[in-house]
Z-matrix of the N, CA and C atoms (Angstrom, degrees):
N
C 1 1.450
C 2 1.524 1 107.69
N 3 1.305 2 115.81 1 126.33
C 4 1.460 3 122.25 2 176.15
C 5 1.521 4 107.52 3 -118.01
N 6 1.332 5 116.02 4 108.02
C 7 1.465 6 118.96 5 -173.07
C 8 1.508 7 109.72 6 65.27
N 9 1.325 8 116.63 7 -124.92
C 10 1.463 9 120.52 8 177.43
C 11 1.521 10 112.15 9 -99.16
N 12 1.323 11 117.45 10 -1.92
C 13 1.466 12 119.92 11 -177.73
C 14 1.527 13 110.22 12 -92.04
N 15 1.303 14 115.11 13 146.57
C 16 1.459 15 121.64 14 -178.40
C 17 1.519 16 108.47 15 -101.01
N 18 1.327 17 115.43 16 122.72
C 19 1.457 18 120.81 17 178.83
C 20 1.522 19 109.79 18 -94.57
N 21 1.296 20 115.71 19 157.05
C 22 1.461 21 122.10 20 172.25
C 23 1.532 22 112.58 21 60.54
N 24 1.330 23 117.18 22 47.84
C 25 1.466 24 121.10 23 176.31
C 26 1.521 25 109.78 24 -71.19
N 27 1.325 26 116.09 25 138.07
C 28 1.457 27 121.64 26 177.02
C 29 1.527 28 108.37 27 -130.35
N 30 1.328 29 118.18 28 101.38
C 31 1.471 30 118.90 29 179.10
C 32 1.521 31 111.32 30 -66.98
N 33 1.324 32 115.81 31 142.56
C 34 1.468 33 120.68 32 175.61
C 35 1.520 34 106.72 33 -81.52
N 36 1.321 35 115.56 34 110.41
C 37 1.469 36 121.08 35 -172.19
C 38 1.525 37 112.27 36 -80.79
N 39 1.329 38 117.20 37 -23.07
C 40 1.459 39 121.05 38 -177.20
C 41 1.523 40 110.62 39 -80.25
N 42 1.327 41 116.87 40 131.09
C 43 1.465 42 120.46 41 173.47
C 44 1.528 43 107.64 42 -83.82
N 45 1.323 44 115.73 43 119.78
C 46 1.458 45 121.03 44 -172.29
C 47 1.516 46 107.51 45 -145.64
N 48 1.322 47 117.63 46 125.50
C 49 1.454 48 121.55 47 177.93
C 50 1.525 49 109.42 48 -83.21
N 51 1.320 50 116.08 49 123.23
C 52 1.458 51 121.95 50 176.97
C 53 1.524 52 107.12 51 -107.81
N 54 1.309 53 116.15 52 114.77
C 55 1.458 54 121.58 53 -177.08
C 56 1.528 55 110.37 54 -89.94
N 57 1.330 56 118.16 55 162.37
C 58 1.467 57 120.46 56 -179.64
C 59 1.526 58 111.77 57 -53.18
N 60 1.322 59 115.39 58 135.95
C 61 1.474 60 124.72 59 179.90
C 62 1.524 61 113.49 60 69.29
N 63 1.323 62 118.36 61 6.12
C 64 1.458 63 120.73 62 177.95
C 65 1.524 64 109.56 63 -87.34
N 66 1.321 65 115.77 64 150.54
C 67 1.461 66 122.76 65 -179.13
C 68 1.517 67 109.18 66 -118.07
N 69 1.335 68 116.37 67 134.61
C 70 1.458 69 121.95 68 177.88
C 71 1.523 70 108.14 69 -132.03
N 72 1.315 71 116.75 70 139.72
C 73 1.462 72 122.40 71 178.93
C 74 1.524 73 109.06 72 -106.31
N 75 1.328 74 116.09 73 127.71
C 76 1.455 75 121.63 74 172.21
C 77 1.521 76 105.71 75 -105.24
N 78 1.330 77 117.00 76 116.88
C 79 1.463 78 121.26 77 -172.21
C 80 1.520 79 110.89 78 -145.08
N 81 1.300 80 115.42 79 154.93
C 82 1.466 81 120.54 80 176.83
C 83 1.522 82 111.44 81 -80.25
N 84 1.342 83 117.76 82 -19.21
C 85 1.462 84 120.58 83 -175.61
C 86 1.522 85 110.00 84 -148.17
N 87 1.339 86 115.94 85 88.67
C 88 1.467 87 119.61 86 -177.34
C 89 1.531 88 111.84 87 -67.02
N 90 1.330 89 117.77 88 -34.81
C 91 1.466 90 120.25 89 179.78
C 92 1.524 91 110.83 90 -62.41
N 93 1.327 92 116.74 91 -42.22
C 94 1.468 93 120.73 92 178.39
C 95 1.527 94 110.92 93 -62.50
N 96 1.332 95 116.81 94 -41.79
C 97 1.467 96 120.53 95 178.38
C 98 1.526 97 110.86 96 -61.29
N 99 1.320 98 116.24 97 -45.28
C 100 1.459 99 120.86 98 -178.63
C 101 1.526 100 112.00 99 -65.88
N 102 1.328 101 117.06 100 -36.77
C 103 1.463 102 120.69 101 -178.76
C 104 1.521 103 112.18 102 -78.69
N 105 1.321 104 117.39 103 -31.41
C 106 1.466 105 121.25 104 -175.51
C 107 1.523 106 112.42 105 -81.09
N 108 1.337 107 117.20 106 -37.40
C 109 1.460 108 120.56 107 -172.39
C 110 1.525 109 110.20 108 -116.00
N 111 1.311 110 114.97 109 114.30
C 112 1.471 111 121.23 110 -175.88
C 113 1.525 112 112.56 111 -63.34
N 114 1.326 113 117.61 112 -25.98
C 115 1.466 114 120.83 113 -177.76
C 116 1.530 115 112.63 114 -86.20
N 117 1.333 116 117.89 115 8.52
C 118 1.466 117 121.15 116 178.68
C 119 1.519 118 110.92 117 -63.72
N 120 1.337 119 115.74 118 149.34
C 121 1.461 120 121.52 119 177.49
C 122 1.528 121 108.04 120 -115.07
N 123 1.328 122 118.88 121 107.37
C 124 1.470 123 121.42 122 -179.76
C 125 1.527 124 111.30 123 -61.11
N 126 1.333 125 115.77 124 152.83
C 127 1.456 126 120.80 125 176.58
C 128 1.507 127 114.31 126 90.24
N 129 1.335 128 117.87 127 -2.57
C 130 1.461 129 120.91 128 -179.53
C 131 1.528 130 110.70 129 -119.17
N 132 1.326 131 116.27 130 38.75
C 133 1.452 132 121.35 131 -176.26
C 134 1.523 133 111.13 132 -122.48
N 135 1.322 134 115.89 133 138.04
C 136 1.460 135 122.77 134 168.08
C 137 1.520 136 105.50 135 -113.74
N 138 1.330 137 116.23 136 115.60
C 139 1.456 138 119.99 137 -178.22
C 140 1.522 139 109.84 138 -97.95
N 141 1.329 140 115.31 139 124.29
C 142 1.457 141 121.13 140 179.00
C 143 1.525 142 108.46 141 -165.73
N 144 1.312 143 116.25 142 171.36
C 145 1.462 144 121.20 143 176.96
C 146 1.532 145 108.44 144 -69.47
N 147 1.342 146 115.35 145 130.14
C 148 1.461 147 120.74 146 177.29
C 149 1.531 148 108.35 147 -130.22
N 150 1.336 149 117.62 148 161.85
C 151 1.474 150 119.38 149 177.64
C 152 1.530 151 110.87 150 -65.11
N 153 1.310 152 116.50 151 156.75
C 154 1.461 153 121.25 152 172.99
C 155 1.529 154 108.61 153 -77.23
N 156 1.324 155 116.17 154 142.22
C 157 1.455 156 121.35 155 177.81
C 158 1.518 157 108.86 156 -115.31
N 159 1.323 158 116.24 157 120.09
C 160 1.463 159 120.54 158 178.37
C 161 1.518 160 110.37 159 -69.45
N 162 1.335 161 115.87 160 148.18
C 163 1.460 162 120.03 161 178.41
C 164 1.524 163 112.25 162 -72.48
N 165 1.350 164 117.23 163 -34.46
C 166 1.459 165 119.45 164 -172.73
C 167 1.526 166 113.60 165 -78.51
N 168 1.335 167 117.90 166 -36.77
C 169 1.459 168 120.62 167 179.02
C 170 1.522 169 109.05 168 -170.21
N 171 1.299 170 115.96 169 162.03
C 172 1.457 171 120.91 170 177.74
C 173 1.512 172 110.76 171 174.68
N 174 1.321 173 115.08 172 173.46
C 175 1.462 174 121.21 173 177.20
C 176 1.516 175 108.51 174 -128.40
N 177 1.315 176 115.86 175 132.36
C 178 1.463 177 122.71 176 178.38
C 179 1.524 178 107.44 177 -118.84
N 180 1.321 179 115.43 178 131.18
C 181 1.460 180 121.27 179 -178.66
C 182 1.520 181 108.52 180 -125.76
N 183 1.324 182 117.02 181 135.56
C 184 1.457 183 122.48 182 175.45
C 185 1.526 184 107.58 183 -115.36
N 186 1.336 185 115.22 184 121.00
C 187 1.457 186 121.33 185 -178.08
C 188 1.524 187 110.78 186 -119.56
N 189 1.327 188 115.39 187 151.65
C 190 1.457 189 121.75 188 166.38
C 191 1.516 190 105.40 189 -120.48
N 192 1.330 191 115.78 190 100.43
C 193 1.460 192 119.86 191 -170.29
C 194 1.517 193 108.70 192 67.87
N 195 1.329 194 116.53 193 -116.47
C 196 1.458 195 120.45 194 175.97
C 197 1.531 196 112.00 195 -106.61
N 198 1.337 197 116.86 196 3.61
C 199 1.459 198 121.33 197 -178.82
C 200 1.523 199 110.20 198 -87.22
N 201 1.327 200 117.17 199 125.52
C 202 1.459 201 122.19 200 178.08
C 203 1.528 202 109.72 201 -74.50
N 204 1.326 203 116.55 202 120.02
C 205 1.469 204 122.01 203 176.32
C 206 1.523 205 109.68 204 -88.77
N 207 1.340 206 115.89 205 -47.41
C 208 1.461 207 120.32 206 -179.82
C 209 1.518 208 109.34 207 -161.02
N 210 1.331 209 114.81 208 158.79
C 211 1.469 210 121.19 209 178.88
C 212 1.517 211 108.18 210 -153.33
N 213 1.324 212 116.33 211 137.62
C 214 1.458 213 121.02 212 174.18
C 215 1.523 214 108.82 213 -141.34
N 216 1.329 215 115.67 214 133.02
C 217 1.462 216 122.58 215 171.78
C 218 1.525 217 106.11 216 -108.59
N 219 1.323 218 116.15 217 105.55
C 220 1.466 219 121.20 218 -171.69
C 221 1.526 220 111.20 219 -99.29
N 222 1.325 221 115.41 220 160.96
C 223 1.465 222 123.96 221 174.28
C 224 1.520 223 108.46 222 -131.86
N 225 1.321 224 117.35 223 151.46
C 226 1.469 225 119.01 224 -178.62
C 227 1.523 226 111.97 225 -68.26
N 228 1.342 227 118.56 226 -20.28
C 229 1.462 228 118.50 227 178.77
C 230 1.530 229 112.82 228 -78.43
N 231 1.349 230 116.73 229 4.21
C 232 1.461 231 119.62 230 170.21
C 233 1.521 232 111.03 231 -75.09
N 234 1.314 233 118.06 232 -15.85
C 235 1.466 234 121.84 233 178.18
C 236 1.528 235 110.15 234 -66.03
N 237 1.324 236 115.05 235 164.39
C 238 1.459 237 122.80 236 175.63
C 239 1.525 238 108.50 237 -55.26
N 240 1.328 239 117.08 238 124.67
C 241 1.462 240 122.16 239 -168.43
C 242 1.528 241 114.08 240 -64.00
N 243 1.306 242 118.57 241 -21.82
C 244 1.466 243 120.09 242 -176.52
C 245 1.523 244 113.67 243 -92.58
N 246 1.342 245 117.84 244 6.56
C 247 1.462 246 121.01 245 177.02
C 248 1.520 247 110.38 246 -73.80
N 249 1.313 248 117.36 247 134.82
C 250 1.463 249 121.12 248 174.89
C 251 1.521 250 111.13 249 -80.96
N 252 1.331 251 116.46 250 -39.59
C 253 1.459 252 121.66 251 -175.80
C 254 1.528 253 108.49 252 -130.71
N 255 1.335 254 116.04 253 126.73
C 256 1.463 255 120.34 254 -177.00
C 257 1.520 256 112.82 255 -102.48
N 258 1.328 257 118.25 256 -2.54
C 259 1.465 258 121.80 257 -178.20
C 260 1.529 259 110.51 258 -64.33
N 261 1.333 260 116.22 259 134.66
C 262 1.456 261 121.89 260 176.91
C 263 1.514 262 114.21 261 74.81
N 264 1.327 263 117.22 262 9.41
C 265 1.466 264 121.40 263 -178.44
C 266 1.526 265 108.71 264 -110.92
N 267 1.315 266 115.81 265 129.94
C 268 1.462 267 121.18 266 -176.26
C 269 1.519 268 111.84 267 -83.15
N 270 1.335 269 115.56 268 142.16
C 271 1.455 270 121.58 269 165.60
C 272 1.520 271 106.56 270 -86.34
N 273 1.316 272 116.98 271 129.51
C 274 1.459 273 120.76 272 -178.66
C 275 1.524 274 110.42 273 -116.32
N 276 1.315 275 114.18 274 139.11
C 277 1.465 276 120.46 275 175.01
C 278 1.521 277 107.88 276 -77.77
N 279 1.321 278 117.08 277 129.78
C 280 1.464 279 120.90 278 -174.77
C 281 1.531 280 111.04 279 -81.00
N 282 1.324 281 116.05 280 -57.30
C 283 1.465 282 120.74 281 -178.83
C 284 1.528 283 107.48 282 -107.46
N 285 1.343 284 118.24 283 110.87
C 286 1.465 285 120.69 284 -176.84
C 287 1.519 286 113.92 285 -56.05
N 288 1.330 287 117.09 286 -34.00
C 289 1.457 288 120.72 287 -179.25
C 290 1.527 289 112.00 288 -88.02
N 291 1.336 290 117.00 289 -3.61
C 292 1.462 291 121.00 290 178.21
C 293 1.516 292 111.19 291 -75.30
N 294 1.313 293 116.14 292 172.04
C 295 1.457 294 121.53 293 -175.90
C 296 1.530 295 110.94 294 -69.34
N 297 1.334 296 115.64 295 133.25
C 298 1.464 297 121.09 296 178.32
C 299 1.516 298 111.24 297 -65.97
N 300 1.321 299 117.55 298 -35.45
C 301 1.458 300 121.56 299 -174.27
C 302 1.526 301 113.41 300 -84.04
N 303 1.308 302 117.72 301 -0.45
C 304 1.468 303 121.16 302 -178.12
C 305 1.523 304 109.68 303 -86.63
N 306 1.331 305 119.00 304 110.76
C 307 1.471 306 119.80 305 -179.64
C 308 1.518 307 113.31 306 -60.72
N 309 1.339 308 117.55 307 -23.52
C 310 1.462 309 120.43 308 178.38
C 311 1.525 310 112.23 309 -74.69
N 312 1.337 311 116.59 310 -9.85
C 313 1.463 312 120.65 311 177.98
C 314 1.532 313 111.11 312 -94.35
N 315 1.325 314 116.80 313 14.76
C 316 1.463 315 122.04 314 179.88
C 317 1.524 316 109.30 315 -130.21
N 318 1.323 317 116.05 316 145.69
C 319 1.462 318 121.23 317 180.00
C 320 1.523 319 108.09 318 -151.40
N 321 1.312 320 116.18 319 151.41
C 322 1.459 321 120.53 320 176.27
C 323 1.520 322 109.98 321 -64.70
N 324 1.325 323 116.51 322 138.51
C 325 1.471 324 120.95 323 176.74
C 326 1.521 325 109.47 324 -57.48
N 327 1.302 326 115.35 325 151.32
C 328 1.459 327 122.08 326 -176.12
C 329 1.526 328 112.56 327 -61.96
N 330 1.322 329 114.98 328 137.39
C 331 1.469 330 120.91 329 175.12
C 332 1.526 331 110.88 330 -64.63
N 333 1.341 332 116.51 331 -32.90
C 334 1.464 333 120.96 332 -176.63
C 335 1.528 334 113.03 333 -62.85
N 336 1.342 335 117.86 334 -24.62
C 337 1.468 336 120.57 335 179.72
C 338 1.533 337 112.05 336 -106.97
N 339 1.342 338 116.63 337 7.33
C 340 1.455 339 119.48 338 176.39
C 341 1.513 340 114.87 339 93.34
N 342 1.318 341 117.23 340 19.41
C 343 1.465 342 124.17 341 173.15
C 344 1.524 343 115.13 342 70.95
N 345 1.315 344 119.98 343 13.89
C 346 1.475 345 121.82 344 174.35
C 347 1.526 346 109.20 345 -169.30
N 348 1.340 347 116.03 346 152.14
C 349 1.465 348 121.68 347 179.44
C 350 1.527 349 110.25 348 -133.61
N 351 1.334 350 118.80 349 59.90
C 352 1.478 351 119.64 350 -176.58
C 353 1.525 352 112.57 351 -58.04
N 354 1.330 353 116.49 352 124.86
C 355 1.451 354 121.87 353 178.47
C 356 1.504 355 114.18 354 87.71
N 357 1.339 356 117.36 355 -0.65
C 358 1.456 357 121.08 356 -177.61
C 359 1.530 358 109.58 357 -127.82
N 360 1.311 359 116.05 358 170.17
C 361 1.459 360 120.85 359 175.35
C 362 1.521 361 109.76 360 -59.72
N 363 1.324 362 117.14 361 143.50
C 364 1.459 363 121.08 362 178.81
C 365 1.522 364 111.25 363 -57.71
N 366 1.328 365 115.73 364 141.78
C 367 1.466 366 119.65 365 179.55
C 368 1.524 367 111.20 366 -66.91
N 369 1.333 368 117.66 367 -24.97
C 370 1.464 369 121.95 368 -179.49
C 371 1.530 370 111.73 369 -101.15
N 372 1.324 371 116.93 370 19.19
C 373 1.461 372 121.41 371 -178.31
C 374 1.523 373 110.19 372 -62.18
N 375 1.318 374 115.76 373 133.27
C 376 1.453 375 120.55 374 177.33
C 377 1.505 376 110.02 375 -139.34
N 378 1.331 377 117.95 376 96.27
C 379 1.465 378 118.80 377 -178.44
C 380 1.521 379 110.70 378 -60.91
N 381 1.302 380 115.04 379 141.85
C 382 1.458 381 119.77 380 -179.59
C 383 1.524 382 109.70 381 -75.19
N 384 1.313 383 116.71 382 115.21
C 385 1.462 384 122.36 383 -178.90
C 386 1.517 385 108.46 384 -118.05
N 387 1.297 386 116.00 385 121.08
C 388 1.457 387 119.61 386 179.77
C 389 1.513 388 108.44 387 -119.01
N 390 1.325 389 115.77 388 127.87
C 391 1.453 390 121.30 389 -179.12
C 392 1.519 391 107.16 390 -132.61
N 393 1.307 392 117.53 391 106.35
C 394 1.455 393 120.02 392 -175.56
C 395 1.513 394 109.41 393 77.85
N 396 1.333 395 117.28 394 -140.64
C 397 1.458 396 121.23 395 -176.64
C 398 1.527 397 112.61 396 -94.26
N 399 1.319 398 117.72 397 -24.58
C 400 1.460 399 120.97 398 -178.21
C 401 1.523 400 109.18 399 -151.66
N 402 1.328 401 116.10 400 133.49
C 403 1.460 402 119.79 401 179.04
C 404 1.521 403 109.20 402 -144.73
N 405 1.316 404 116.43 403 139.43
C 406 1.458 405 122.73 404 176.30
C 407 1.523 406 109.15 405 -100.24
N 408 1.335 407 116.33 406 142.13
C 409 1.468 408 119.91 407 -178.55
C 410 1.515 409 112.08 408 -71.46
N 411 1.323 410 117.79 409 -23.95
C 412 1.458 411 121.20 410 -178.35
C 413 1.522 412 108.90 411 -157.41
N 414 1.320 413 116.60 412 156.76
C 415 1.464 414 121.06 413 175.70
C 416 1.519 415 111.73 414 -87.01
N 417 1.328 416 116.37 415 -18.34
C 418 1.461 417 122.20 416 -175.68
C 419 1.520 418 108.47 417 -128.22
N 420 1.326 419 117.06 418 141.66
C 421 1.454 420 121.84 419 175.34
C 422 1.531 421 107.96 420 -125.49
N 423 1.335 422 115.88 421 134.81
C 424 1.477 423 120.75 422 177.56
C 425 1.526 424 107.99 423 -132.49
N 426 1.335 425 117.56 424 85.18
C 427 1.463 426 121.53 425 -172.27
C 428 1.525 427 113.63 426 -76.46
N 429 1.346 428 116.16 427 66.49
C 430 1.468 429 120.47 428 179.54
C 431 1.527 430 111.89 429 -112.18
N 432 1.344 431 116.74 430 10.76
C 433 1.468 432 123.98 431 175.62
C 434 1.524 433 113.26 432 60.66
N 435 1.356 434 116.08 433 36.10
C 436 1.464 435 119.33 434 176.79
C 437 1.526 436 112.05 435 -98.28
N 438 1.336 437 117.18 436 4.51
C 439 1.462 438 120.86 437 178.52
C 440 1.513 439 114.22 438 87.74
N 441 1.329 440 117.35 439 3.14
C 442 1.467 441 121.37 440 -178.36
C 443 1.524 442 108.41 441 -126.90
N 444 1.325 443 117.19 442 114.60
C 445 1.460 444 124.03 443 177.96
C 446 1.530 445 112.22 444 53.30
N 447 1.354 446 116.49 445 40.97
C 448 1.461 447 120.87 446 -179.24
C 449 1.520 448 112.80 447 -75.54
N 450 1.319 449 117.51 448 -16.77
C 451 1.461 450 120.77 449 -177.75
C 452 1.520 451 108.82 450 -150.18
N 453 1.320 452 115.28 451 165.02
C 454 1.455 453 122.04 452 179.36
C 455 1.520 454 109.25 453 -113.71
N 456 1.321 455 117.17 454 129.97
C 457 1.460 456 122.34 455 172.56
C 458 1.524 457 108.67 456 -100.61
N 459 1.319 458 115.11 457 128.10
C 460 1.465 459 121.31 458 174.75
C 461 1.523 460 105.81 459 -109.76
N 462 1.314 461 116.25 460 102.43
C 463 1.463 462 122.29 461 -175.95
C 464 1.527 463 109.37 462 -96.50
N 465 1.322 464 115.60 463 138.19
C 466 1.454 465 118.95 464 -178.64
C 467 1.523 466 111.00 465 -135.32
N 468 1.325 467 114.34 466 157.57
C 469 1.465 468 122.20 467 171.62
C 470 1.523 469 107.15 468 -140.35
N 471 1.322 470 115.17 469 123.61
C 472 1.460 471 120.59 470 -176.86
C 473 1.531 472 110.20 471 -101.54
N 474 1.316 473 115.60 472 142.69
C 475 1.465 474 120.91 473 177.82
C 476 1.519 475 112.15 474 -89.28
N 477 1.354 476 116.99 475 -17.64
C 478 1.458 477 121.59 476 -177.56
C 479 1.518 478 109.45 477 -127.35
N 480 1.338 479 118.55 478 147.44
C 481 1.471 480 120.66 479 176.32
C 482 1.527 481 110.91 480 -76.91
N 483 1.335 482 115.66 481 162.90
C 484 1.461 483 121.06 482 173.54
C 485 1.507 484 115.23 483 76.90
N 486 1.320 485 118.23 484 17.65
C 487 1.455 486 121.01 485 179.74
C 488 1.524 487 110.15 486 -79.87
N 489 1.338 488 116.90 487 147.99
C 490 1.460 489 123.49 488 177.81
C 491 1.519 490 109.62 489 -112.96
N 492 1.329 491 115.91 490 152.54
C 493 1.466 492 120.23 491 179.04
C 494 1.518 493 110.16 492 -124.70
N 495 1.306 494 115.04 493 136.15
C 496 1.456 495 121.59 494 166.55
C 497 1.521 496 105.69 495 -123.91
N 498 1.334 497 115.46 496 118.75
C 499 1.463 498 120.08 497 -177.60
C 500 1.520 499 108.23 498 -120.28
N 501 1.317 500 116.00 499 115.09
C 502 1.457 501 123.03 500 176.87
C 503 1.514 502 108.63 501 -116.90
N 504 1.323 503 116.03 502 138.29
C 505 1.460 504 121.09 503 -179.60
C 506 1.523 505 108.39 504 -112.75
N 507 1.327 506 114.88 505 129.92
C 508 1.458 507 122.09 506 -177.57
C 509 1.524 508 109.81 507 -116.07
N 510 1.323 509 116.12 508 152.93
C 511 1.457 510 119.07 509 174.95
C 512 1.528 511 109.57 510 -82.82
N 513 1.340 512 116.18 511 -177.03
C 514 1.467 513 120.08 512 -174.95
C 515 1.534 514 113.04 513 -70.66
N 516 1.335 515 117.03 514 -6.59
C 517 1.464 516 120.75 515 176.20
C 518 1.530 517 111.96 516 -105.17
N 519 1.328 518 116.01 517 8.12
C 520 1.449 519 120.26 518 176.42
C 521 1.511 520 114.91 519 82.47
N 522 1.335 521 117.78 520 16.24
C 523 1.465 522 121.61 521 178.90
C 524 1.525 523 109.31 522 -92.61
N 525 1.339 524 115.96 523 135.15
C 526 1.456 525 120.99 524 178.37
C 527 1.529 526 109.47 525 -66.95
N 528 1.347 527 116.60 526 124.97
C 529 1.465 528 119.90 527 178.95
C 530 1.525 529 112.18 528 -115.59
N 531 1.336 530 117.53 529 -23.17
C 532 1.462 531 119.36 530 -177.83
C 533 1.520 532 110.36 531 -153.18
N 534 1.337 533 115.02 532 127.34
C 535 1.462 534 120.53 533 170.73
C 536 1.521 535 106.32 534 -97.32
N 537 1.324 536 117.06 535 99.31
C 538 1.462 537 122.12 536 -172.58
C 539 1.525 538 112.70 537 -82.43
N 540 1.307 539 117.23 538 -34.37
C 541 1.470 540 121.13 539 179.53
C 542 1.518 541 108.69 540 -145.03
N 543 1.322 542 114.99 541 136.40
C 544 1.461 543 120.33 542 -179.99
C 545 1.523 544 108.59 543 -126.09
N 546 1.312 545 116.35 544 97.25
C 547 1.469 546 122.64 545 179.44
C 548 1.522 547 112.37 546 54.40
N 549 1.340 548 116.14 547 43.81
C 550 1.465 549 121.53 548 177.42
C 551 1.532 550 109.49 549 -75.42
N 552 1.334 551 116.36 550 130.65
C 553 1.463 552 121.14 551 176.31
C 554 1.526 553 108.73 552 -73.01
N 555 1.325 554 116.41 553 123.38
C 556 1.458 555 121.69 554 -173.00
C 557 1.524 556 112.29 555 -91.07
N 558 1.323 557 114.23 556 149.32
C 559 1.466 558 120.94 557 167.95
C 560 1.526 559 107.34 558 -79.64
N 561 1.327 560 117.09 559 -177.87
C 562 1.461 561 118.91 560 177.59
C 563 1.521 562 110.95 561 -66.96
N 564 1.346 563 116.01 562 -30.00
C 565 1.460 564 120.19 563 171.87
C 566 1.518 565 108.37 564 -154.01
N 567 1.310 566 115.80 565 155.48
C 568 1.459 567 119.68 566 -178.16
C 569 1.505 568 112.01 567 178.22
N 570 1.326 569 115.59 568 -167.60
C 571 1.459 570 121.86 569 -173.75
C 572 1.517 571 110.63 570 -142.67
N 573 1.316 572 115.94 571 135.69
C 574 1.460 573 122.74 572 166.06
C 575 1.524 574 107.18 573 -105.83
N 576 1.331 575 116.16 574 145.32
C 577 1.462 576 120.16 575 -178.55
C 578 1.524 577 109.41 576 -126.20
N 579 1.341 578 116.02 577 130.70
C 580 1.463 579 121.53 578 176.46
C 581 1.516 580 108.70 579 -115.92
N 582 1.344 581 116.48 580 128.30
C 583 1.467 582 121.61 581 -176.30
C 584 1.530 583 113.44 582 -89.67
N 585 1.326 584 117.42 583 6.13
C 586 1.454 585 120.55 584 176.12
C 587 1.505 586 114.54 585 91.62
N 588 1.327 587 118.41 586 -4.92
C 589 1.461 588 120.98 587 -178.90
C 590 1.530 589 110.22 588 -93.69
N 591 1.343 590 114.38 589 152.67
C 592 1.462 591 118.37 590 176.99
C 593 1.521 592 110.19 591 -86.42
N 594 1.312 593 117.54 592 -174.26
C 595 1.466 594 120.82 593 -176.16
C 596 1.534 595 112.99 594 -67.77
N 597 1.311 596 117.23 595 -14.83
C 598 1.475 597 121.60 596 177.24
C 599 1.529 598 111.89 597 -103.00
N 600 1.342 599 116.81 598 12.60
C 601 1.472 600 123.27 599 -176.73
C 602 1.519 601 112.71 600 61.91
């Protein structure tokens, strides 16, 4: 992206119906994806020329004609902070309806499934569930990137506009380990995500 103009547009030439909750992969090399990632789902690939995506940062835009469908400007530090090597590991969006630009809505694909799930639901998928005013996705968090309880979703629903949130996480001895939100202006409903790391990673 240069200014407001989008460089390197690649129209999807294949006519393909994508139904609700269905996943489709647009890739330059479907065979490589299928051979590299054991969790790949055959039959859900559109193979065509696509732009190159840098590992360190980039912007991806999805358009329908001139209508913006989605846009994300990602950074490599959105990956799980304890990874030594990020090459070949997918960043996965956790809550599909969550904000694309929110780095907390992205997590490295689970190591247990080979760090990517081409053609399938993301290994770190966490549907936004709101029950009452505040709901936690799990009672236990085990941030070891195995695809099971790797992060905590704090889902909220507000009855009044203009509410602020301060979310502090303490250990079992009452010591502050993470300041997750500091006077964040809330929507009517939404989600905060904690990856299990403290303020020093």
